[in-house]
C-alpha positions as CSV (number, residue, x, y, z in Angstrom):
1,M,0.0,0.0,0.0
2,I,2.8,2.4,0.7
3,S,5.3,1.1,-1.9
4,K,4.2,3.7,-4.5
5,W,5.7,6.5,-2.2
6,L,9.0,4.7,-1.6
7,P,12.1,5.5,-3.7
8,R,12.6,1.8,-4.5
9,R,11.0,-1.6,-4.4
10,L,9.6,-2.7,-1.1
11,A,11.1,-5.9,0.3
12,S,8.9,-7.1,3.1
13,L,9.6,-9.7,5.7
14,G,7.1,-11.4,8.0
15,T,5.9,-14.6,9.6
16,D,2.7,-16.4,10.2
17,G,3.1,-19.2,12.7
18,F,-0.5,-20.4,12.6
19,G,-0.7,-24.1,13.0
20,R,3.0,-24.6,14.0
21,S,4.1,-25.4,17.5
22,E,7.8,-24.8,17.3
23,G,9.6,-22.2,19.3
24,R,10.2,-18.7,18.0
25,Q,13.6,-19.4,16.6
26,S,12.4,-22.4,14.7
27,L,9.6,-20.4,13.3
28,R,11.9,-17.6,12.2
29,T,14.1,-20.1,10.5
30,F,11.2,-21.9,8.8
31,F,9.6,-18.7,7.5
32,E,13.0,-17.3,6.6
33,V,12.8,-14.2,8.8
34,D,15.8,-15.1,11.0
35,A,19.0,-13.0,10.9
36,R,20.6,-15.1,8.2
37,S,17.6,-14.8,5.9
38,I,17.3,-11.1,6.5
39,A,20.9,-10.6,5.7
40,L,20.5,-12.6,2.5
41,A,17.3,-10.7,1.5
42,T,19.2,-7.4,1.9
43,L,22.1,-8.7,-0.2
44,H,19.6,-9.9,-2.8
45,E,18.0,-6.5,-3.1
46,L,21.4,-4.9,-3.5
47,H,22.1,-7.4,-6.3
48,L,18.8,-6.6,-8.0
49,D,19.7,-2.9,-7.9
50,G,23.0,-3.8,-9.6
51,K,25.1,-2.8,-6.5
52,L,26.4,-6.3,-5.7
53,E,27.9,-8.9,-8.0
54,T,26.4,-12.4,-8.3
55,K,29.6,-14.0,-6.9
56,V,29.2,-12.0,-3.7
57,L,25.6,-13.2,-3.4
58,D,26.6,-16.8,-4.1
59,K,29.3,-16.6,-1.4
60,A,26.9,-15.2,1.1
61,I,24.5,-18.1,0.5
62,K,27.3,-20.5,1.1
63,D,28.7,-18.7,4.1
64,L,25.3,-18.3,5.7
65,G,24.5,-22.0,5.2
66,I,21.3,-21.3,3.3
67,N,19.8,-23.9,1.1
68,P,18.5,-22.1,-2.0
69,E,16.6,-25.2,-3.1
70,K,14.5,-25.2,0.1
71,P,10.8,-25.1,-0.6
72,N,9.1,-21.8,-0.3
73,P,7.6,-21.8,3.3
74,V,4.6,-19.8,2.2
75,I,3.6,-22.4,-0.3
76,S,4.6,-25.6,1.6
């Protein structure tokens, strides 16, 4: 709703734990709103803006231990 007034794309992060009984950290990891995922989302936005090379993004994925083939938690 507010994105039309922002100077760039809006990248939102959020979680919906309905129906899941894990602790907060598990839910943050599952829904990809933990610190690692937020860092990667930020780097991805910089990459989309042309301010970060693909190799830096790929290295971050590896260094952060993120599985890019993990199913989308919103769909699964």
